[in-house]
C-alpha positions, 0 to 999 in steps of 0.5 A, spaced: 481 495 519 482 490 524 479 482 523 478 484 515 481 478 511 481 477 504 476 474 500 476 469 495 477 473 489 482 477 493 486 470 495 486 469 487 488 475 485 494 475 491 497 468 488 497 470 481 501 476 483 506 472 487 506 467 481 507 472 476 512 476 481 516 470 482 517 469 474 519 476 473 524 477 479 528 474 485 525 479 492 529 478 497 525 480 503 518 482 503 514 488 508 508 488 510 503 493 514 500 489 520 494 488 518 492 481 517 489 482 509 495 485 508 499 479 511 495 474 507 497 478 500 504 478 503 504 471 505 501 469 498 508 473 495 513 471 500 512 463 500 513 463 492 520 466 493 522 462 499 522 469 503 519 470 510 514 477 512 516 482 516 511 487 518 511 494 519 507 498 523 509 504 518 506 501 512 499 500 516 493 503 512 490 510 514 486 511 521 480 512 519 478 514 527 471 515 528 469 512 520 472 505 521 465 500 521 462 506 516 460 505 509 461 509 504 453 510 503 453 513 511 459 518 510 456 520 503 451 523 507 456 526 512 459 534 511 466 532 514 467 526 509 466 531 503 470 536 506 476 531 507 475 528 500 476 535 498 482 537 501 485 531 504 492 535 505 489 538 511 483 534 513 483 528 517 478 522 520 474 525 526 480 522 532 484 519 525 490 521 522 491 526 517 494 524 510 501 527 511 502 523 517 501 517 512 506 520 508 511 521 513 511 515 518 510 511 510 516 515 508 520 513 514 519 505 513 521 506 505 527 509 509 529 504 513 527 499 508 533 504 504 538 502 509 538 495 510 537 495 502 544 494 500 540 493 492 536 487 494 529 487 491 524 487 496 517 487 496 512 493 500 505 490 502 501 496 504 494 499 502 492 503 497 491 510 500 499 509 503 501 507 496 498 513 494 501 517 498 508 515 497 506 516 490 505 523 490 510 525 495 515 521 490 512 525 483 511 530 487 505 532 487 500 535 492 496 530 497 489 533 494 490 529 488 491 523 491 484 521 487 487 522 481 491 515 483 488 509 481 491 503 485 488 496 485 487 490 489 493 486 489 496 491 484 504 492 483 507 499 483 515 500 482 520 504 485 527 505 485 531 507 492 538 506 489 542 511 489 540 519 487 533 520 487 527 515 488 524 513 481 517 512 480 518 505 475 511 503 474 504 505 478 498 499 478 500 494 474 495 488 475 499 483 473 494 478 476 489 480 469 488 474 466 491 469 471 486 464 474 492 459 476 492 457 484 
């Protein structure tokens, strides 16, 4: 939801991820979801690289509709929540978005990125379910398997969008683990 910022641990993880990515890659561009916690992470990735952060609505978090501001303990009492988690390909949050819609809009964002990519390395900063949706698409897996993929905060999943088929190179790398540096 809007208005949620990184906490101290999130800043530490994002700074360390930015540092680790700087040591491994020259990132030519950073594209981010417009939500605050994503843009804060994106800046910590972009600043060491000396690039700006471009915002892309297509990378935004799933619209949770009527479930925004509800705790998991509240939702666990709700039949709709349990149904949603059992059949995510067909269910949606009340007044919210389906995962098929998330997957389609996020893929359109990657297509836009791919169109201006020209062999550049681009970091896309988004949210766990959005990453899972894209990875499932690229791996040819159904959306109902979304919870089979672990995506940690400030983790790195790497895909190649060059010529030919997209390539999933890595999933959920916690490059920040063990790095306590500022």
